[in-house]
N, C-alpha and C positions, 0 to 999 in steps of 0.2 A: 402504471404508476410512473409519473415523470417527476423525478427529483434531480437536482443538480448538486453534485458533490465534488469536492476537490480531494484527490487522493495523491499523497506523496509517497513514493517508494524510495526509501533511503538505502544506499549501498554503493560500494566503490566499483561495481562492475564485475564482481566475481561471478562464477557460475551460479551460486545460490541466489545472488541478487538478481541475476537475469531471469532465473526461474521464478522468483517472487514477482517480478514485473509481468512475466507471461501469465501467471496465475491471476493477478489483478485484472489484466486486460480480458482474460477469459471470463472471469466472474462478472465484470461490467457488461460484457457482450451478452452473456446468458441471461442476466437480469433485464437487459434492455433499458438501462438507465443512462442518463446523461451525466458524464463525469469528465472532469479535467484531470488527467493523469500526468503527474510530473515526476521525472526521474531526478533525484538529488544525489549526485555523486561526489561533490566537493566535500572533503572532510570538514572544512570550516563551516559550511552550511549545515552539515549533519550535526556537528557539535553545538551550533547555535540553537538547534531544536532540542538539545539535551539528550540526544540518543548516543549511547555508548556501545550498543551491541546491534550488529546488522546481520541480515537484512531487517528492515523495519518498515511498517506501514503507518502513515498518519492520515486520518480521515477528518476533513474539516477542522484541522488543528489539534485533534486528539490522537495521542499515540495509542494505537490498537494492538500492534504486534511488534516485538523487538527480539532480536537474537535468534530467530528461527524462521523457517519457511511456513507460511500459512497456506493450506490447500484451498482449492477453489470453493468447496462447500463452506469452509470457515469464513472466507472473505465475503461470500454472498450473505452469510448470516450477519456479519459485521455491517455490511452495507444496507441491510434491511432492518437494522435496529435490533436484531436478535442476540447481539453479543456486546 
């Protein structure tokens, strides 16, 4: 299944944000999908997206996770349309 998604991982670079980024990268790799993964660390850019709690994940413009770390199975579910 070849789909192209844009995933934004929002966070200021704290350990939880780094873990979230790692989980996203692992989920994309395990699914074998094509994804552009962007790390958004600037507070102004995060606020522009309306996110107040981090870490957060935005997939193709839709906020999917905010204020907590999503594990790899949950991210895979989000990316395959299961959540």
